[in-house]
N, C-alpha and C positions, 0 to 999 in steps of 0.2 A: 608393485602397486603404484598408481600414478602419483599420489601425494608422498609416498615413500617416507613416512614418518614426520612430515611437516606438521607444525603446530598450527591448528586452524581455530580461529575465533569466529563464532557465530553469535549474533544477537537475537536469534529467533525466540519467540515467546510461546505462541500457541502450539507450535509443532517442534518444540525443543528436542524431545526424545527422538523424533523421526530424523531431524537434522543431524543429531549426533550419530545415529546409526548409519546414515548415508556417508558421513565423513569417514567413519571407521571402515566401511566397506571399500573405500577408495584409498585405504592405507594411511589416513591422516590421524592425528592426535587431537580430538575435539575438545574445545572448551566452550560451552554454550551458556551465555549469560542473558537471561530474559531482559529485554530492554524497554518493554512497553506493555500497556494494558488498555483495553477498550473500556471507556467509562460512559455509561448511559447518561444522557442529560436528564436530570430529575424532572424538571418542568418541561413537559412535552408540548408546550404551547405551539411551537412551529409545526409539529406533526399534526396536531388537531386543527390548526388553522388551514394547513394544506388539505386535510380531508374535507373540511367544510367547503372549501373552494372547488375541490375535485367533484364533490357531489352536486355542486351548482354548475358544473361543466365549464369552469373558468380556465382549465388547462387543456391544451390539445396535444401536449407531449410531456411524458414523465421520463427523466433520465435517471437511471439507477447505477450508481458507481461501484458499490460493493455488495457482496453476498451477505455479510454480517449486518450491514446497515439495512438492506432490503428486508431481511427476516425480522429485525428488531422493529422497523417501521411498521411492518404488517402486524406483528404481535401487539404493538402499542395501539394501533387503530382499532383492532378487534375488541379492545376493552371498552370502546364507546360506540362503535357503529356496527350495523348488521353486515355480515360477510357478503351476503348477496348484493347489497347496495354498493359496497366498495368494489366488488368485482365488475359489476355492470358499469360503474363509472370508469374503471380502468380500461375496460374493453372499448370504451368510446374514445380513448386517447391513444396516442402512439407510444408504446413502451420501448424505450431505447436502453440497452444494457451495455456497460463498458467492456465486459468480458465474460468468461465462462462462469465465474462465481455468482454474479448477480443473475445471470441467465438461469443457472440451476435453482436459485432461490425463487425466481418467478415461476418456474415449472413446478416447484414444490407446492405452490398454492393453487395449482391447476390452471395456470395461464401460460401463454406462449409469447415471448417478446417479439415485436415486429421488426426491430432493427438491432443488430449486434455489431459493435465496433470491432474492427479487425485488430490483429496483433500489431504491435505489442501492447495495445489497449491503454495507451496514455491519453492525456487530454489533447495532444496534437491530433491523434487519429479521430478522437471524438469530435473535434472542431471540423475536421475535413468531412466526417460523416454527416454533420448537421448542415454543412454549407450547401445552400441551394434548396434545402427542404422547406416545405411550405409552413410547417408548424412554427408558430411565433410565441405562444404562451406556454412557457416551459417551467416545470417544477424540477429542481435539481437536488437529488438526495446526496448530501455531502458526507464526507468521511474524514475523520481525524481532525483535519483543519481545512479551512476555506482555501480554494484554489482561485485566487483573483485573476490569473491569466485565462483560465477557462471561462469564468463568468464574463470578464471583459470581452473575450473573443466572441462569445455568443451574443452579447449585447451589441457588439460592433456589426453583427449581421442583421441588426434590427429586431432582435428577439427580446421579449420580456422574460427575465429570469427571476424565479423565486427560489432561493436556497432553502432547503429543508434539512436542518441539522438533527441528527438522531443519536449520535455518539461522538465522543472525542477521544483523542489519544492522550495518555498521561504516562508518567514514569511508573514502573512496577511498584507494588506495595512494598516489596523488599528490594531496595536498591543495592544491597550488599554485593551480589554477584556482578552487577554492572560496574560498581566501583572497583572491585577486584580486577575485572577485565581491563579497565582503564589503567590501573597500576601495572599489571603484567604487560600491557601493550607498550608502555613507555620504558619498561625494563628490558625490552627486547624479547618478550616471552612468546610472541606469535610471528609466524612467517606469512600466514594467510588470513585475510579478513573477508567474510562472505556476508553480503547485505541483501536481504530479501524485501526490504521496503525502506523508503527514504527516512521514515520516522525513527528507525533504529539508529541511524547516524545522528539525527537531530538530538535524540535523547542521550546518546553517548557523549556528544559535545556539550550538552547541558551539564552532565555529571562532571566532565573534564573542567568546565568553567568553575563549577562549585568547588572542585578540589584544587583549583589554581594550576592546572597542568594542561590547559587547552593547547598551547603551542607545542608542547611535547607530544601530545596525542596526534596533532596534525603531522608532525615530523615522522612519527612512527608509522602512521598510515601511509605516508608518502614512500617509505622504504619497504613496506610490506606489499604482497600481492593482494590487490583489492578486487574482489569479484562483485559486480553489481547485477541485480536481477533484470534491470532494464533501463530505458532512457530516463524515466522520472527519478530513479535513485541516482543515476549518473549525473543528472542535472544538479541534484542536491549536493553531491560530492564537489561539483564544480563551484557551487555557491560558497563552499568552505575552502576554495583554492586547491582542491584535490582532484585527482583523476581516477577513473576506473581503468584497471588493467584488462578487464574482461567483462563481456556480457554474453550470456548463453544464446544459442540459436533461437530459443523460445523462452519467454519469461516464466519458467517453471523451476521450482526449488531443486528437484532431482537433476535437471540439466545444469543448473548453476554449479552444483557440486561435482557432477561427473565430468562435464566439459572443462570446468575450471581446473580440476585435478590434472587434466591432461596437459595443461599449459603452464601451470604454476611454477614448476621447477625452472623452466626455460626463462620465464620472465624474471624470476628472482635472481638467476645467474647473471642476467644482463644488468640488473639494478645494483648488484653487489660486486 
């Protein structure tokens, strides 16, 4: 089996059981520590302000970044506005989706996105997709945290951007497994670390800082085989002075595990 008994750390939350199963199928020994949770913003002022302006036809483009955010935004708006009015307003605008998840969410409400950003579905591809397009009044459904590079890039094209926050990322309610993962990591307890989103790393480092072991965690990550789901997560690693040893051919969790397993032993042999 490709992992051949290697000890694999995953910080997956929503799909933790699935991730553990994938790792076992590749012969790895999984340790899955949920690292984040989506927290709805209690005061939905931005969402309702967005809807008011949408109904007044003040946006000619809606950019949807995540499936979870799209569903939550839609559910929130339905508490105050008629569904038919919202759909009619959305149909008058250009719906741009960052990838397959927001695309699926749009189709669930009976609509079809007009523009889909190509893989690997990062903000870089989104900017290239929007370059040269005529739409100038943009509503941007944000996820987790604000991406200033994306917003500034759109504004540099002369576009008016209105961020619409609908949820944020926070540490899990129970940080025990994540703290245990950090402790095992610096004790040499993992050979492989797999990251499926940049916020997993951010929250791991947040816990490491709280525990006073941030430098040790950096060093341990540097000596492990680190698999990154794609460019955005790889950039976050670089922000911490780290590097990804591997990115899958497509930003999919299954490919991250399966393709990563095929190269982990070789990379670790070169590191050690």
